[in-house]
C-alpha positions as CSV (number, residue, x, y, z in Angstrom):
1,X,105.9,109.4,118.5
2,X,103.7,107.1,120.6
3,X,101.3,110.0,121.2
4,X,101.2,111.0,117.5
5,X,100.5,107.4,116.4
6,X,97.9,107.0,119.1
7,X,96.2,110.2,117.9
8,X,96.2,109.0,114.3
9,X,94.8,105.6,115.3
10,X,92.1,107.3,117.4
11,X,91.1,109.5,114.5
12,X,91.1,106.7,111.9
13,X,87.6,105.2,112.3
14,X,85.8,108.5,112.1
15,X,87.9,109.8,109.2
16,X,87.7,106.6,107.1
17,X,83.9,106.5,107.7
18,X,83.4,109.9,106.2
19,X,81.8,109.9,102.8
20,X,84.2,110.6,99.9
21,X,82.6,114.0,99.3
22,X,83.3,115.1,102.9
23,X,87.0,114.2,102.6
24,X,87.0,116.0,99.2
25,X,85.8,119.1,101.0
26,X,88.6,118.9,103.5
27,X,91.2,118.5,100.8
28,X,89.7,121.4,98.9
29,X,89.9,123.5,102.0
30,X,93.6,122.7,102.3
31,X,94.2,123.6,98.7
32,X,92.5,127.0,99.3
33,X,94.5,127.6,102.5
34,X,97.7,127.0,100.6
35,X,96.7,129.5,97.9
36,X,95.7,132.1,100.5
37,X,99.0,131.8,102.3
38,X,101.1,131.2,99.2
39,X,103.4,134.2,99.9
40,X,104.1,133.1,103.5
41,X,104.8,129.5,102.4
42,X,107.1,130.6,99.6
43,X,109.2,132.8,101.8
44,X,109.3,130.3,104.6
45,X,110.4,127.6,102.2
46,X,113.2,129.7,100.7
47,X,114.5,130.7,104.2
48,X,114.4,127.2,105.4
49,X,115.9,125.4,102.4
50,X,118.0,128.0,100.7
51,X,116.3,127.7,97.3
52,X,115.4,130.6,95.1
53,X,112.2,132.5,95.9
54,X,111.3,132.3,92.2
55,X,111.3,128.5,92.5
56,X,109.2,128.3,95.7
57,X,106.8,131.0,94.5
58,X,106.3,129.9,90.9
59,X,106.8,126.1,91.2
60,X,106.7,124.6,94.6
61,X,103.7,126.3,96.2
62,X,101.4,126.2,93.1
63,X,102.1,122.5,92.8
64,X,101.3,122.0,96.5
65,X,97.9,123.5,95.9
66,X,97.5,121.5,92.7
67,X,98.1,118.2,94.6
68,X,95.4,119.0,97.2
69,X,92.9,120.0,94.5
70,X,93.7,116.9,92.4
71,X,93.4,114.5,95.3
72,X,90.2,116.2,96.5
73,X,88.9,114.8,93.2
74,X,90.1,111.3,93.9
75,X,88.4,111.5,97.4
76,X,85.2,112.4,95.6
77,X,85.6,109.4,93.1
78,X,87.1,106.9,95.5
79,X,83.9,104.8,96.0
80,X,83.4,104.2,92.3
81,X,87.0,104.2,91.1
82,X,88.5,102.1,93.9
83,X,85.6,99.8,94.6
84,X,86.5,97.0,97.0
85,X,89.5,98.9,98.4
86,X,89.8,100.9,101.6
87,X,92.5,102.8,103.5
88,X,95.7,101.1,104.7
89,X,95.3,102.7,108.1
90,X,97.9,104.8,110.0
91,X,100.5,106.0,107.5
92,X,104.0,107.0,108.6
93,X,105.6,109.5,106.1
94,X,109.2,110.7,106.0
95,X,110.2,113.5,103.6
96,X,113.5,115.0,102.6
97,X,114.9,118.5,102.8
98,X,115.2,119.3,99.0
99,X,111.4,119.9,98.4
100,X,110.2,120.2,102.0
101,X,106.6,121.4,101.4
102,X,106.1,119.8,97.9
103,X,107.0,116.4,99.3
104,X,104.6,116.8,102.1
105,X,101.8,117.5,99.6
106,X,102.9,114.5,97.4
107,X,102.4,112.2,100.4
108,X,99.7,113.8,102.6
109,X,97.2,114.5,99.8
110,X,96.8,111.0,98.5
111,X,96.9,109.5,102.0
112,X,94.0,111.6,103.2
113,X,92.1,111.2,100.0
114,X,92.3,107.4,100.5
115,X,90.9,107.9,104.1
116,X,94.2,107.2,106.0
117,X,95.5,109.2,108.9
118,X,99.1,110.4,108.9
119,X,102.1,110.8,111.1
120,X,104.6,112.9,109.2
121,X,108.3,113.5,109.9
122,X,109.8,116.4,108.0
123,X,113.6,116.6,107.4
124,X,115.6,117.8,110.4
125,X,117.1,120.7,108.3
126,X,113.7,121.9,106.9
127,X,110.7,121.4,109.2
128,X,109.1,124.8,109.1
129,X,106.7,124.6,106.1
130,X,105.4,121.2,107.3
131,X,104.6,122.7,110.7
132,X,103.0,125.7,109.0
133,X,100.9,123.5,106.8
134,X,99.7,121.6,109.9
135,X,98.7,124.9,111.4
136,X,96.8,125.8,108.2
137,X,95.1,122.4,108.2
138,X,94.0,122.9,111.8
139,X,92.6,126.3,110.9
140,X,90.8,124.9,107.9
141,X,89.0,122.4,110.1
142,X,90.8,119.1,109.5
143,X,89.7,116.8,112.3
144,X,92.2,116.4,115.2
145,X,94.6,113.4,114.8
146,X,94.2,113.1,111.0
147,X,97.5,114.9,110.3
148,X,100.3,114.8,112.9
149,X,103.7,116.2,112.5
150,X,106.7,115.1,114.6
151,X,110.1,116.8,114.1
152,X,113.4,115.3,114.6
153,X,116.4,113.6,113.0
154,X,116.9,110.0,111.7
155,X,116.2,108.5,115.1
156,X,112.7,110.0,115.0
157,X,112.2,108.5,111.6
158,X,113.3,105.1,112.9
159,X,110.6,105.4,115.6
160,X,108.0,105.7,112.8
161,X,109.4,102.8,110.8
162,X,109.6,100.5,113.8
163,X,106.3,101.5,115.4
164,X,104.0,98.4,115.6
165,X,100.8,100.5,115.1
166,X,101.9,102.1,111.8
167,X,100.4,100.3,108.8
168,X,102.4,101.9,105.9
169,X,105.7,103.7,105.5
170,X,106.2,106.2,102.7
171,X,109.8,107.4,102.4
172,X,111.7,109.7,100.1
173,X,115.4,109.9,100.6
174,X,118.6,108.1,99.9
175,X,118.9,104.5,98.7
176,X,121.1,103.7,101.7
177,X,118.3,104.6,104.1
178,X,115.7,103.0,101.9
179,X,117.6,99.7,102.3
180,X,117.5,100.1,106.0
181,X,113.8,100.7,106.0
182,X,113.1,97.8,103.7
183,X,115.0,95.5,106.1
184,X,113.4,97.0,109.2
185,X,109.9,96.5,107.8
186,X,110.4,93.0,106.4
187,X,107.9,90.7,107.8
188,X,106.0,93.4,109.7
189,X,103.1,93.5,107.2
190,X,103.6,97.2,106.7
191,X,102.9,98.5,103.2
192,X,106.0,100.3,101.8
193,X,106.7,102.9,99.1
194,X,110.2,104.2,98.5
195,X,111.3,107.1,96.3
196,X,115.1,107.0,96.5
197,X,118.2,108.3,94.7
198,X,118.9,108.9,91.1
199,X,121.6,109.6,88.5
200,X,119.4,110.6,85.7
201,X,120.6,110.8,82.1
202,X,120.0,113.8,79.9
203,X,120.4,112.5,76.3
204,X,121.0,114.9,73.4
205,X,120.9,113.6,69.9
206,X,122.6,115.4,67.0
207,X,119.4,116.9,65.6
208,X,118.3,118.6,68.8
209,X,117.7,122.3,69.2
210,X,120.9,123.2,71.1
211,X,119.6,126.5,72.5
212,X,116.6,124.7,74.0
213,X,118.9,122.0,75.2
214,X,121.0,124.5,77.1
215,X,118.0,125.9,78.9
216,X,116.9,122.3,79.6
217,X,120.3,121.6,81.2
218,X,119.9,124.7,83.4
219,X,116.6,123.4,84.6
220,X,117.8,119.8,84.9
221,X,120.9,120.2,87.1
222,X,121.1,123.8,88.4
223,X,117.4,123.9,89.5
224,X,117.4,123.9,93.3
225,X,121.2,123.8,93.3
226,X,121.1,120.3,91.8
227,X,119.6,119.0,95.1
228,X,117.0,117.1,93.1
229,X,116.6,113.3,93.2
230,X,115.8,113.3,89.4
231,X,118.3,115.9,88.5
232,X,119.7,115.4,84.9
233,X,123.2,115.0,86.3
234,X,124.6,112.9,83.4
235,X,124.8,114.7,80.1
236,X,125.0,112.2,77.3
237,X,125.6,114.0,74.0
238,X,126.2,112.8,70.5
239,X,129.9,113.2,69.8
240,X,129.2,115.2,66.6
241,X,127.7,118.1,68.5
242,X,129.5,117.8,71.8
243,X,132.0,120.6,71.4
244,X,129.3,123.0,70.2
245,X,127.0,122.1,73.1
246,X,129.8,122.4,75.7
247,X,130.7,125.9,74.4
248,X,127.1,127.0,74.6
249,X,126.8,125.6,78.1
250,X,129.9,127.4,79.3
251,X,128.6,130.7,77.9
252,X,125.3,130.1,79.7
253,X,127.0,129.2,83.0
254,X,128.9,132.5,82.9
255,X,125.5,134.2,83.2
256,X,124.0,132.2,86.0
257,X,123.7,134.1,89.3
258,X,124.3,132.6,92.7
259,X,123.2,134.4,95.9
260,X,120.7,134.8,98.8
261,X,117.5,132.9,98.3
262,X,115.1,135.8,98.7
263,X,116.8,137.8,95.9
264,X,114.3,137.4,93.0
265,X,117.1,137.9,90.4
266,X,119.3,134.9,91.4
267,X,119.3,131.5,89.6
268,X,120.8,129.4,92.4
269,X,120.5,129.7,96.1
270,X,122.5,128.1,98.9
271,X,123.3,124.5,99.6
272,X,121.1,123.3,102.4
273,X,123.7,122.6,105.1
274,X,127.5,122.4,105.7
275,X,127.5,118.6,105.6
276,X,126.0,118.6,102.1
277,X,128.4,121.2,100.9
278,X,131.3,119.2,102.1
279,X,130.0,116.1,100.3
280,X,129.8,118.0,97.0
281,X,133.3,119.3,97.4
282,X,134.7,115.8,98.2
283,X,133.1,114.2,95.1
284,X,134.3,117.0,92.9
285,X,137.8,116.5,94.1
286,X,137.4,112.8,93.4
287,X,136.3,113.6,89.9
288,X,139.5,115.6,89.2
289,X,141.7,112.9,90.8
290,X,140.1,110.3,88.5
291,X,141.1,112.3,85.4
292,X,137.9,114.2,84.4
293,X,138.2,117.8,83.3
294,X,136.7,120.4,85.6
295,X,135.2,123.7,84.4
296,X,133.5,126.4,86.5
297,X,132.5,130.0,85.6
298,X,135.0,132.7,86.0
299,X,133.0,134.6,88.6
300,X,133.2,133.9,92.4
301,X,130.5,132.5,94.7
302,X,129.4,134.5,97.7
303,X,131.6,133.5,100.7
304,X,129.0,134.4,103.4
305,X,126.9,131.2,103.3
306,X,126.9,127.6,101.9
307,X,127.2,128.3,98.2
308,X,128.7,126.3,95.4
309,X,129.1,127.3,91.8
310,X,127.6,125.5,88.8
311,X,130.2,122.9,87.7
312,X,130.8,121.0,84.5
313,X,132.9,117.9,84.0
314,X,134.0,116.7,80.6
315,X,136.1,113.7,79.5
316,X,134.3,111.6,82.1
317,X,134.6,107.8,82.1
318,X,131.3,106.0,82.5
319,X,132.8,104.1,85.4
320,X,134.1,107.2,87.2
321,X,132.8,107.9,90.7
322,X,131.1,111.1,89.6
323,X,129.3,109.3,86.8
324,X,127.9,106.6,89.1
325,X,127.4,108.3,92.5
326,X,124.6,110.7,93.3
327,X,126.3,114.0,94.1
328,X,123.1,115.9,94.9
329,X,124.6,119.2,94.0
330,X,125.1,121.6,91.0
331,X,127.6,119.2,89.2
332,X,127.0,118.0,85.6
333,X,129.1,115.2,84.1
334,X,129.3,115.0,80.3
335,X,129.9,111.9,78.2
336,X,129.5,111.2,74.5
337,X,127.9,108.5,72.4
338,X,127.8,107.7,68.6
339,X,124.5,105.7,68.2
340,X,121.1,105.5,69.8
341,X,121.8,102.1,71.1
342,X,125.0,103.3,72.8
343,X,123.1,106.2,74.3
344,X,120.6,103.8,75.8
345,X,123.4,101.6,77.1
346,X,125.1,104.6,78.8
347,X,121.8,105.8,80.1
348,X,121.1,102.5,81.8
349,X,124.6,102.1,83.1
350,X,123.6,102.9,86.7
351,X,121.9,101.0,89.5
352,X,119.3,103.8,89.6
353,X,116.2,104.4,87.4
354,X,114.3,107.5,88.5
355,X,114.1,109.8,85.5
356,X,115.6,110.7,82.1
357,X,115.4,113.4,79.4
358,X,115.6,112.8,75.7
359,X,116.2,115.7,73.3
360,X,115.7,115.3,69.6
361,X,113.5,116.8,66.8
362,X,112.8,113.3,65.6
363,X,109.7,112.1,67.5
364,X,110.1,108.6,66.1
365,X,113.6,108.4,67.6
366,X,112.4,109.8,70.9
367,X,109.5,107.3,71.2
368,X,111.8,104.5,70.3
369,X,114.4,105.4,72.9
370,X,112.2,106.4,75.8
371,X,110.7,102.9,76.5
372,X,114.2,101.4,76.4
373,X,115.5,103.6,79.3
374,X,115.1,102.0,82.7
375,X,113.4,104.9,84.4
376,X,110.0,105.7,85.9
377,X,109.7,109.1,84.2
378,X,111.0,110.1,80.8
379,X,110.8,113.7,79.6
380,X,111.0,114.4,75.8
381,X,112.4,117.8,74.9
382,X,111.7,119.0,78.4
383,X,112.8,118.2,82.0
384,X,111.7,118.3,85.6
385,X,108.0,118.5,84.8
386,X,105.8,117.4,87.6
387,X,102.0,117.3,88.1
388,X,99.5,115.7,90.5
389,X,97.9,113.8,87.6
390,X,101.1,112.0,86.6
391,X,102.8,109.4,88.7
392,X,106.4,109.9,89.8
393,X,108.7,107.2,91.0
394,X,111.6,105.0,90.1
395,X,112.8,101.6,88.9
396,X,115.6,99.5,90.4
397,X,117.5,101.2,93.2
398,X,115.5,104.4,92.8
399,X,112.8,102.6,94.7
400,X,109.3,101.4,94.0
401,X,105.8,102.9,94.3
402,X,104.4,106.0,92.6
403,X,103.4,109.4,93.9
404,X,100.7,111.3,92.0
405,X,98.1,110.2,89.6
406,X,95.8,107.2,90.0
407,X,98.9,104.9,90.3
408,X,99.9,107.0,93.4
409,X,96.5,106.5,95.0
410,X,96.9,102.7,95.0
411,X,99.9,103.1,97.3
412,X,97.5,104.2,100.1
413,X,94.8,101.6,99.5
414,X,94.4,97.9,100.3
415,X,91.7,95.3,99.4
416,X,88.9,95.5,101.9
417,X,89.2,91.8,102.6
418,X,92.2,92.7,104.7
419,X,89.9,94.6,107.1
420,X,89.2,91.3,108.7
421,X,92.9,90.5,109.3
422,X,92.4,90.1,113.0
423,X,89.7,87.4,112.4
424,X,91.9,85.7,109.8
425,X,94.9,85.8,112.2
426,X,92.6,84.0,114.8
427,X,91.4,81.5,112.2
428,X,94.9,80.8,111.0
429,X,95.8,79.5,114.5
430,X,93.1,76.9,114.3
431,X,94.2,73.4,113.1
432,X,93.6,72.8,109.4
433,X,90.5,70.7,108.7
434,X,91.4,67.0,108.3
435,X,91.2,65.6,104.7
436,X,89.9,62.3,103.8
437,X,92.5,59.6,104.0
438,X,93.4,58.0,100.6
439,X,95.8,55.1,100.8
440,X,95.1,54.0,97.2
441,X,94.2,55.7,94.0
442,X,91.9,54.1,91.4
443,X,94.0,53.6,88.4
444,X,91.0,53.5,86.1
445,X,90.1,57.1,87.0
446,X,93.5,58.7,87.7
447,X,96.7,57.9,85.8
448,X,99.2,57.9,88.7
449,X,102.8,58.4,87.5
450,X,105.0,55.4,88.1
451,X,106.4,55.4,91.7
452,X,110.0,55.6,90.4
453,X,109.3,58.6,88.1
454,X,111.2,61.7,89.0
455,X,110.2,65.0,87.5
456,X,113.0,67.3,86.4
457,X,113.1,71.1,86.5
458,X,111.8,73.3,83.7
459,X,114.4,75.9,82.7
460,X,114.9,77.7,79.4
461,X,112.1,75.8,77.7
462,X,113.5,72.3,78.5
463,X,113.3,69.7,81.2
464,X,116.7,69.6,83.0
465,X,118.2,67.7,85.8
466,X,118.9,69.6,89.1
467,X,122.4,70.7,89.8
468,X,122.8,68.5,92.9
469,X,120.9,65.5,91.6
470,X,118.7,65.1,94.7
471,X,115.0,64.6,94.7
472,X,112.2,64.7,97.2
473,X,109.2,62.3,97.6
474,X,105.7,63.7,97.2
475,X,103.1,61.8,99.1
476,X,99.3,62.1,99.2
477,X,97.2,62.8,102.3
478,X,97.0,59.1,103.0
479,X,100.8,58.6,102.8
480,X,100.9,57.0,99.4
481,X,103.9,57.9,97.3
482,X,102.8,59.8,94.2
483,X,106.1,60.7,92.6
484,X,109.4,62.4,93.1
485,X,110.5,65.9,92.1
486,X,113.9,67.5,91.6
487,X,115.3,69.4,94.5
488,X,116.4,72.7,93.2
489,X,119.2,74.8,94.7
490,X,121.0,78.1,94.3
491,X,122.7,77.1,91.1
492,X,119.4,76.0,89.5
493,X,117.9,79.4,90.4
494,X,121.0,81.1,88.8
495,X,120.4,79.1,85.6
496,X,116.7,79.9,85.6
497,X,117.4,83.6,86.0
498,X,119.9,83.5,83.1
499,X,117.2,81.8,81.0
500,X,114.6,84.4,82.0
501,X,117.0,87.2,81.0
502,X,117.6,85.5,77.6
503,X,113.9,85.6,77.0
504,X,113.8,89.5,77.3
505,X,112.3,89.8,73.9
506,X,109.0,88.5,75.4
507,X,108.5,92.0,76.9
508,X,108.5,93.4,73.3
509,X,106.1,90.9,71.9
510,X,102.8,92.6,71.2
511,X,99.9,92.0,73.6
512,X,97.9,90.2,71.0
513,X,100.7,87.6,70.5
514,X,101.1,87.1,74.2
515,X,97.4,86.6,74.5
516,X,97.3,84.0,71.8
517,X,99.9,81.9,73.6
518,X,98.1,82.1,76.8
519,X,94.9,81.0,75.0
520,X,96.9,78.1,73.6
521,X,98.1,77.1,77.1
522,X,94.5,77.2,78.3
523,X,93.3,75.1,75.3
524,X,95.9,72.4,76.0
525,X,95.3,72.4,79.7
526,X,91.5,72.0,79.1
527,X,92.2,69.0,76.9
528,X,93.8,67.3,79.8
529,X,91.5,68.6,82.5
530,X,90.5,65.1,83.9
531,X,94.2,64.1,84.2
532,X,95.1,67.4,86.1
533,X,92.0,67.1,88.3
534,X,93.2,63.6,89.3
535,X,96.7,65.0,90.2
536,X,95.1,67.8,92.3
537,X,92.8,65.3,94.0
538,X,95.7,62.9,94.7
539,X,97.9,65.6,96.2
540,X,95.2,67.4,98.3
541,X,92.5,64.8,98.9
542,X,89.9,67.5,98.3
543,X,87.5,65.4,96.3
544,X,86.9,64.8,92.7
545,X,84.3,67.6,92.1
546,X,86.5,70.2,94.0
547,X,89.6,69.2,92.1
548,X,87.8,69.5,88.7
549,X,86.5,72.9,89.8
550,X,90.1,74.0,90.4
551,X,91.3,72.9,87.0
552,X,88.3,74.6,85.3
553,X,89.0,77.8,87.2
554,X,92.7,77.6,86.1
555,X,91.6,77.3,82.5
556,X,89.2,80.3,82.9
557,X,92.0,82.3,84.6
558,X,94.3,81.7,81.7
559,X,91.5,83.0,79.4
560,X,91.2,86.1,81.6
561,X,94.8,87.0,81.4
562,X,94.9,86.2,77.7
563,X,92.1,88.7,77.3
564,X,94.0,91.3,79.5
565,X,97.2,90.9,77.5
566,X,96.2,93.5,74.9
567,X,93.8,95.5,77.1
568,X,95.8,96.5,80.2
569,X,96.4,100.0,78.8
570,X,98.2,102.9,80.2
571,X,96.8,106.4,80.2
572,X,97.1,109.9,78.9
573,X,97.3,112.2,82.0
574,X,95.6,115.6,82.1
575,X,98.7,117.6,83.0
576,X,98.5,121.4,82.5
577,X,101.0,121.5,79.6
578,X,100.5,122.0,75.9
579,X,101.1,118.4,75.0
580,X,100.5,114.9,76.3
581,X,101.8,112.9,79.2
582,X,101.8,109.2,78.4
583,X,101.6,106.7,81.4
584,X,102.9,103.4,80.0
585,X,102.4,100.1,81.9
586,X,105.7,98.3,81.5
587,X,106.7,94.8,82.6
588,X,109.0,94.8,85.6
589,X,111.4,92.3,84.0
590,X,112.5,89.0,85.5
591,X,110.3,88.0,88.4
592,X,110.5,85.3,91.0
593,X,107.2,83.8,92.1
594,X,106.8,81.5,95.2
595,X,103.3,80.0,94.9
596,X,100.9,79.3,97.7
597,X,100.6,75.8,99.0
598,X,96.8,75.7,98.7
599,X,95.3,75.3,95.3
600,X,98.5,74.0,93.8
601,X,97.4,74.5,90.1
602,X,95.1,77.5,90.4
603,X,97.5,79.3,92.7
604,X,100.3,78.9,90.2
605,X,98.2,80.0,87.2
606,X,96.8,82.9,89.1
607,X,100.3,84.3,89.6
608,X,102.1,83.3,86.5
609,X,99.2,84.3,84.2
610,X,99.2,88.1,84.9
611,X,103.0,88.2,85.1
612,X,103.6,86.8,81.6
613,X,100.5,88.5,80.1
614,X,102.1,91.9,80.6
615,X,105.6,90.8,79.3
616,X,107.6,89.6,82.3
617,X,109.6,86.4,82.3
618,X,109.3,84.3,85.5
619,X,111.1,81.8,87.8
620,X,108.3,79.9,89.6
621,X,108.7,77.9,92.8
622,X,105.5,75.9,93.0
623,X,103.8,74.5,96.1
624,X,106.5,72.6,98.1
625,X,104.2,69.9,99.3
626,X,102.0,69.6,96.2
627,X,104.1,70.4,93.1
628,X,102.9,67.7,90.7
629,X,100.4,69.9,88.9
630,X,103.3,72.3,88.2
631,X,105.7,69.6,87.0
632,X,103.1,68.0,84.8
633,X,102.4,71.5,83.4
634,X,105.9,71.3,81.7
635,X,104.4,69.3,78.9
636,X,101.5,71.7,78.4
637,X,104.0,74.6,78.1
638,X,106.2,72.7,75.7
639,X,103.2,72.0,73.5
640,X,101.8,75.6,73.6
641,X,104.6,77.6,71.9
642,X,105.6,79.4,75.1
643,X,109.0,80.9,74.2
644,X,112.0,79.3,76.0
645,X,112.8,81.0,79.2
646,X,109.6,82.9,79.7
647,X,108.3,80.5,82.3
648,X,110.9,78.6,84.3
649,X,109.9,76.2,87.2
650,X,112.2,75.1,90.0
651,X,110.8,72.7,92.5
652,X,112.2,72.2,96.0
653,X,112.2,74.0,99.4
654,X,110.0,77.0,98.7
655,X,111.2,79.3,101.5
656,X,114.8,78.6,100.8
657,X,114.5,79.2,97.0
658,X,112.4,82.3,97.5
659,X,115.1,83.8,99.6
660,X,117.7,83.0,97.0
661,X,115.5,84.8,94.4
662,X,115.1,87.8,96.7
663,X,118.9,88.0,97.1
664,X,119.6,87.7,93.4
665,X,120.7,91.0,91.9
666,X,119.4,90.1,88.4
667,X,115.9,89.4,89.7
668,X,113.7,92.5,89.5
669,X,110.7,91.5,91.7
670,X,109.7,88.7,93.9
671,X,106.2,87.6,94.8
672,X,105.9,85.3,97.9
673,X,102.8,83.6,99.2
674,X,103.4,81.6,102.3
675,X,104.3,82.1,106.0
676,X,105.2,85.3,107.7
677,X,108.7,84.5,108.8
678,X,109.8,83.5,105.2
679,X,108.0,86.5,103.9
680,X,110.0,88.7,106.2
681,X,113.2,87.0,104.9
682,X,112.2,87.8,101.3
683,X,111.5,91.4,102.1
684,X,114.7,91.8,104.0
685,X,116.8,90.2,101.3
686,X,115.2,92.3,98.6
687,X,117.0,95.4,100.0
688,X,120.1,94.3,98.1
689,X,119.0,95.8,94.8
690,X,115.7,97.3,96.1
691,X,113.6,94.9,94.1
692,X,109.9,95.1,94.3
693,X,108.2,92.5,96.5
694,X,104.6,91.4,97.0
695,X,104.4,89.3,100.2
696,X,101.2,87.7,101.6
697,X,101.0,85.2,104.5
698,X,97.3,85.5,105.2
699,X,94.7,83.2,103.6
700,X,93.3,84.2,100.2
701,X,90.4,82.9,98.2
702,X,92.2,81.8,95.1
703,X,88.9,81.0,93.4
704,X,88.5,84.8,93.3
705,X,92.1,85.7,92.8
706,X,92.3,87.6,89.5
707,X,92.1,91.1,88.0
708,X,93.7,94.4,88.1
709,X,95.4,93.9,91.5
710,X,97.6,91.3,90.0
711,X,98.3,93.3,86.8
712,X,99.3,96.3,88.8
713,X,101.8,94.3,90.8
714,X,103.2,92.9,87.6
715,X,103.9,96.2,86.0
716,X,105.6,99.5,86.7
717,X,104.4,102.9,85.3
718,X,106.6,105.1,83.1
719,X,105.4,108.6,82.5
720,X,106.6,110.2,79.2
721,X,106.0,113.9,78.9
722,X,105.7,115.2,75.3
723,X,105.1,118.9,74.8
724,X,104.1,120.0,71.3
725,X,103.4,123.0,69.2
726,X,105.5,125.9,67.9
């Protein structure tokens, strides 16, 4: 592993210095090499994994070539489309055994297009096609060290994760291992993307074409023997058609063929390994023990090999083990619903959020239901459609980050300001410049709050006393007492999270309305600019002109995000189907934000603005030493029609409160701007429910801190596939 990482590091400067067109030519050559050797790769994949040759030949290998072609295009356009961004560096990639070659393409193609070098670890059960692709890349002229493949088991993967000279980890696998990786990388500064487990719903409404539904179910759960992270393993069917659909499914299951993977007439191949076969059997037994009704076809599976028949469970409780745990095998569990709202509730009754299928002839119903499902991909009247132009990835415990599309490219890029991290690291060790001492404040210019004034917390649209009743003194650079602020604790965070969840309708407020409220906040802040500038100057000692500049910048920033509120659009991806693939930018949900200590007003506005502009509700922990601009902002928010619970502010020990937010299972994302050790705690704690994190501990110029970077971090992309035509 040391040798592979060293080779990747050595190759990085020359590879990243290549013009985009040159990298595009290399990726194009890889795509052509895959096409030329398609037969070899398809056969090798089937031998290695056990999946049907029809699947590897007709789906996997063509998609591999498609990804290299598509990302050759991104390499060509990188300079214009990703201006100001450069490669992350050396990327460690760990892929699973269910799509051994396709997952390699999903990860390697964007990494190389973005000018990174790669150290790849294929799954221990299925390394052959990754090694074959590396040979093809060498023959195609890919420079030495750009792509490195190291085989091994989980211990080898751990070496990649923990290697100090790896700049990013991209992992596809189980949620359990994803948690371990999140904790192991916490505080390391490594960029991280995780595509984890799933328990995807397959929702069938009563007006659906049942014959099409049956074929969709076959593709959803018995494709690749059900060893698919986004397999439609939970069949949710309207109770009025449940009996008819189950009868049709059983008839279709009787005709499925299970056998050797190189037999072109079979529908299902073998399970990848004995350990996986035993897991499937154990969970099926558990399902029977918990009262579900088991049905399997009347024919027998081959006994020479690791085969398992297609299996259907009915009469399944939503809380049953087989309805909650990812089986990763050809096992379908069926449940019924009566109303669309109940269908959505059942669909979201899982910690996962990778994919979903919605089947109905009513497009209005489909497009109403799809955004309500907590999943990164929603297919309408189709399932298991993938393409390089459309991002794939999950919500919640299905991980974060996207693979494919423009959103997937961002996972392998970083702002070019980070290129000077070594210099910033050195600068950060220097003592901070001394500020002018101010023992007194001219009352005529700055309305200092009375010394005995204690600011409360701002939760649910109201100023409230802290749970424990304690407060902390806030002093200026010269030691003068400015005011006291409430000392928030874990219970205050809990109350703020509940208030933020109660404000969930903010996510469904149209962008124009959200923008109007942000404009109103800016208007009211501008009307009190002199007062807030005085507060900033008193806390920081930075001088009158500088303080006023910060307030003016905060007003301008609010205007920017008010403008973005109805303009941060999604996309229609150019996927090769007769239809459209809609990429929707959705709010993450409830976000915790720990603000930087510098620029106490502008830093807060720069983070809260984009988060609420796109529909999130937030719990904000302001600057610990300089919180008064935030506490005085309460009155601005109260006067600006901000709905209760959309913005909640809890003052106190920033690092302690940030860790509480990261540990809270009802918080969907945490942003932390502060020191490295506390940032590591936030990342480590976030593994509990695999929430998204954005952690920075290096200096940032907050006068320039706005734009798409913040909006991307505040949203997650859902791809909705809609085929059309007769």
